[in-house]
Structures are given as C-alpha cells and as structure tokens.
C-alpha positions, -999 to +999 in steps of 0.1 A: -058-034+002-060-037+040-039-015+062-034-028+098-053-057+112-091-061+112-105-085+137-134-108+128-164-087+141-147-053+140-162-024+120-143-016+088-137+018+072-132+021+034-113+051+021-095+063-010-058+070-009-041+089-037-011+068-045+017+075-070+043+049-081+077+060-068+094+047-099+073+059-129+051+085-112+020+067-125-012+075-105-029+044-091-064+040-076-061+033-039-092+018-024-081+009+011-097-007+042-089-006+079-106-010+112-125+018+128-102+018+159-070+019+139-080+046+115-064+080+123-040+067+150-003+077+149+007+041+139-018+043+110-004+076+098+031+062+099+021+031+080+004+051+053+035+074+050+059+044+046+034+028+021+034+059-001+073+062+001+078+026-011+048+019-034+055+004-069+028+000-094+022-035-108+043-029-140+073-015-121+071-043-094+071-069-122+101-053-139+120-052-106+112-089-100+122-100-135+155-080-132+162-097-099+156-131-113+179-125-142+207-116-119+206-149-101+232-175-113 
C-alpha cells in the first residue's frame, strides 16, 4: 500500500507497519511504500495514526460492505 504521493522519478522507501484490525484484532502484514521526502514528516505520522485507528482487515471490510448492502431498500 502507498502512503502519501510518490512522484514519477522520486525515490521510494519500503517499510513494514504492524497493523491490527480495529474490529477483530487480527494482525495483518503491512508492507508499505512512501516517498523519501514524505517519510518521517508530521503529516506522514498523522496519516499513519489515522490509518491504524480505522483499519479493517479484508474479512471485516467485506462483512461491513455486505451488511450495508442488505440495509438498502
């Protein structure tokens, strides 16, 4: 997954992020990429924080989507 914007010829940094689903607490592998300039900035840290607070694994995301579709008339 890419965090932030990476321009065409900009250097990329790949890093591991320990992610846990907020619904089922399942641990998910988090291979992430970002640009070298963006990595470590305040905006980057804020985006990572929000990402961790709202992350749903694939199974929980699908369950939420299916429930939402059933509620539609």
